[in-house]
C-alpha positions in Angstrom: -19.9 -29.2 -15.6 -22.4 -26.5 -16.6 -20.1 -22.6 -16.5 -23.3 -20.6 -17.4 -26.7 -20.5 -16.7 -28.3 -22.7 -19.4 -31.3 -24.8 -18.5 -32.4 -22.5 -15.8 -35.1 -21.2 -15.8 -36.6 -18.2 -13.8 -40.3 -19.3 -13.9 -39.9 -23.0 -13.6 -37.4 -23.2 -10.3 -39.2 -21.7 -6.9 -36.2 -21.7 -4.8 -34.6 -19.7 -7.5 -37.2 -17.3 -7.2 -36.8 -16.8 -3.7 -32.9 -15.8 -4.2 -34.0 -13.3 -6.7 -36.2 -11.9 -4.4 -34.3 -12.0 -1.7 -31.2 -10.4 -3.6 -33.9 -7.6 -4.8 -34.5 -7.0 -1.2 -31.0 -6.7 -0.3 -30.6 -4.7 -2.7 -33.3 -2.4 -2.1 -31.9 -2.2 1.8 -28.5 -1.3 0.5 -29.7 1.5 -1.8 -31.9 2.8 0.8 -28.9 2.7 3.6 -26.7 4.0 0.8 -28.6 7.1 0.2 -28.7 8.0 4.0 -25.4 7.8 4.5 -23.9 9.8 1.2 -24.7 13.3 1.1 -26.5 14.3 -1.6 -25.4 17.1 -3.8 -26.1 20.6 -2.6 -27.0 19.2 0.8 -24.0 20.0 3.0 -23.7 17.3 6.0 -23.4 18.3 9.4 -20.0 18.8 10.4 -18.9 16.5 13.3 -16.7 17.0 16.0 -14.2 14.7 17.8 -14.2 17.1 20.8 -16.8 19.2 22.8 -17.9 22.3 21.0 -16.5 25.6 22.6 -17.9 27.5 18.8 -18.3 31.3 19.8 -17.4 30.5 23.7 -14.7 31.5 26.1 -11.7 29.1 25.0 -10.5 26.9 28.0 -7.1 27.9 29.2 -4.2 27.1 27.3 -1.8 24.6 29.9 1.5 24.2 28.6 4.1 21.9 30.3 7.1 22.9 28.0 8.1 24.7 25.2 9.9 23.0 22.6 10.1 26.3 20.5 10.6 29.9 21.8 7.4 30.6 23.8 4.8 32.8 21.5 3.6 36.3 22.0 0.0 35.8 21.9 -0.8 39.7 23.0 -3.6 40.8 20.7 -3.4 38.0 18.3 -5.5 34.9 17.5 -4.6 31.4 18.4 -4.6 28.4 16.7 -4.3 25.5 18.8 -3.6 22.2 17.1 -4.1 19.2 19.0 -1.8 16.4 17.5 0.4 13.5 18.0 3.1 12.0 16.2 1.8 8.5 15.7 -1.0 10.2 13.9 -1.2 10.1 10.0 -3.6 12.5 9.6 -2.1 15.0 12.2 1.4 14.7 10.3 -0.4 15.2 7.0 -2.0 19.0 8.4 1.8 19.8 9.5 2.6 21.6 5.9 -0.7 23.1 5.8 0.0 24.5 9.6 3.3 25.6 8.7 1.5 27.6 5.7 -0.7 29.2 7.8 2.1 30.6 10.3 3.7 31.8 7.5 1.1 33.5 5.6 -0.9 34.9 8.9 1.7 34.5 11.3 1.2 38.7 12.0 -2.1 37.9 13.2 -2.2 34.5 14.2 -0.2 32.4 16.4 -0.1 28.6 15.7 0.8 26.4 18.3 0.9 22.4 17.9 0.2 21.2 21.3 0.6 17.5 21.8 0.5 15.2 25.2 3.7 12.9 24.0 6.9 13.5 25.7 9.4 15.9 24.6 11.7 12.8 23.0 9.0 11.7 20.9 8.5 14.8 19.7 11.7 15.3 19.2 12.5 12.2 17.3 10.2 13.3 14.4 12.2 14.4 12.1 9.6 14.7 8.9 7.6 16.8 8.1 9.3 19.7 9.9 7.7 22.0 11.8 8.1 25.6 11.5 5.3 26.8 14.2 5.5 26.8 17.9 5.1 23.3 19.4 4.6 22.8 23.4 3.9 19.5 25.6 1.6 18.6 28.1 2.1 15.2 28.6 -1.0 15.4 31.4 -3.0 16.7 28.7 -5.2 19.1 30.5 -6.4 21.5 27.8 -7.6 18.3 26.0 -9.0 17.0 28.5 -11.0 20.6 28.7 -11.9 20.2 25.7 -13.1 16.9 25.4 -10.8 15.6 22.4 -10.9 12.4 21.5 -9.8 12.2 17.6 -7.1 14.2 16.6 -5.9 16.5 14.7 -8.8 18.6 16.4 -8.1 22.4 16.0 -9.6 25.6 17.6 -8.8 29.2 16.5 -9.2 31.7 19.5 -9.8 35.5 18.8 -7.7 38.3 21.0 -10.6 38.3 23.3 -10.8 34.3 24.0 -13.2 33.3 22.2 -13.2 29.9 19.9 -14.2 31.2 16.2 -13.4 28.0 14.3 -13.2 24.4 15.6 -13.1 20.8 14.2 -10.6 18.0 12.5 -8.9 20.6 9.9 -9.0 18.0 7.1 -12.7 16.9 7.3 -14.0 16.8 3.5 -16.3 19.7 2.8 -14.9 21.9 6.2 -11.3 21.7 5.6 -9.3 24.4 7.4 -8.0 26.3 4.3 -6.2 29.8 4.1 -9.3 31.1 2.5 -11.1 30.4 6.1 -8.4 31.3 8.4 -8.7 34.7 6.3 -12.3 34.9 6.8 -12.2 34.5 10.5 -9.3 37.0 10.8 -11.6 39.6 8.7 -14.6 38.3 10.7 -13.5 38.8 14.0 -10.8 41.5 14.1 -11.8 44.6 15.9 
């Protein structure tokens, strides 16, 4: 039994040459595909949405079946709506960040978690704890209007009802951070 490549000649074995050429072609194709998929440094990839875009347009009406928290006063404030579910890992990962946004910007920004799950499912979720406003709409009326097909999905609506930020809050390169929220609040406050 030969455990290494002793005795093989790259020049004398036609089958081996063919394998090498095939491997080189495969590597070339793989590197071209990788270059197309991986964004180059300094070139931003386009932001991906898992919903219809409403950026700089009138937001659909917030439809709530039942508030699980007290009903927020949104008059004259920005409203952040997070479409989420208890079974969604990334949604649950975003909750502490949304809690921080609620705490930091609560005087200007109302944070609302809107789920199409039952009240029982939401109440059964003990961790992470949600400190912001939570509502259900088991018919998913606003979610359907926004065309959400991937969660979590967040929209920030200005006091005049215009969407000023939208997207997956954990999307690399487009994260919804306190700095982003601060910028939106400053830019669109009148």
